[in-house]
N, C-alpha and C positions, 0 to 999 in steps of 0.2 A: 242083243242082250241088254236088258234094262238095268241101269245102274244109277239110281237117283241120288245117292249120297257119296259117291266115290270122289272125294276131293283130292285124293292122292294121285289119281289118274290125271286130272286136269283141273286147275282152279281158274276161275274166270272173274275178272274184276267187274265192279258195278258199271264202269264206263263201257267195257266190252259188251256186257249184257244189254245195256241201253242201246248201243249201236246195232247189235244183232236184231233187237226188236224193231228198230227203225228200218233196217234193210229188208227184213221179212215183210213188214207192213207195206213197203214200196214195191214188192215183187209183182211182176206182171202175170205170174202163173201161181197156181195153188202151191203153197209152201208150208211144211210142218216144222221146219227147223233148218239148221245148217250142218254140213258134214265137213269134218276136218280130216285131211289126209296129208301124207308126205309124198313128194315127188322128187325125182332126180333132176337136179338143175344146178347151174352155177359152178363155181370153181371148187367148192368143198364137197359137193355131191348131193345134198338134200335140201329141200325147201318146203316150208309149210304152205298148204293151200286150203281153200275153203270154197264150198259150193252150196247152193240151195238144195234141199232134199224135199221131195214131194210125197214119199211113202216110207214106211218103216222098213228097215233092213234087219233081218234076224241076225246077221253076222256082225253088224256094227255094235260097238259099245254105245250106250245112250246115257247121257247125263242130262238131268232136268234141273235147271237152276232158275229160280224165280219165274217159272213158267216158260222158259226158253229151252227148247229141245236141241241138244248138241249131240251129234252122232260122230263117233270116231272110227275110222276105218281100222279093221283088225290088224292090217299090215303096218299101221302107223303107231299102234299102242306102245310098242317098245321104244319108239323114238320120242313119244310125247309124255310118257310117264313122269309125273312130278312137275310138269310145265305150268307156268302161269300165262294166261292169255289176257292181254290188255288192249285198250284202244286209246290212242292219243291224237289230239289235234293241236297243231302249232300253226303259226302264220304261213309257214312254208310247206307243210305236208300234214297228212292225216293217214291213219291206218292202224291195223291190228299189229301187235307185236307179241312175240312169244319169248318168255324167259325160261330157258330149259337148263336146269342144274346139271344135266348129263352131257351137255355139249362140250366137246373137246376143243372146238375152234370154229371160226367163221371165216368166210372169204373177206377180202378187203372192202368190198362194197356192201357187205352184210346181207346179201341176197340168199346165201346158202350156208349150211352148217354141216358138221360131222360129229358123230358120237363115238 
C-alpha cells in the first residue's frame, strides 16, 4: 500500500535517510529500499529490525522520503505508529535508533521494548 506522505506512521531524520541511501548504494544485490519490521527478542519482547527489499510488496505500507523507499511490515504498523527513526555515529558506536512515543518500557540493555 503506497503511502508517500504519512509522517504520522513513521518519521525519518535526514541522518537516517542519508545512511539508508548509503547502505542501499553499497548493496551487493538489486535493492529498491528497506523494510522495517518488529521481531520478538530480548527481555522486553520486541525489537526493531531492518532488511533490504528487492521487490514491491502489496501488503507493506510504503513511505517515500526524499527518494528513499521504506516499507513497513503490516504486522509492525501498530508498534511503529508515531515513531521517529534516526541514525547516529559516535566514536564508540553507530546505528539506527527508534524513538517510539508508545513504548511503555525497554530492557536494561536497550535491545528490546514493549508497548
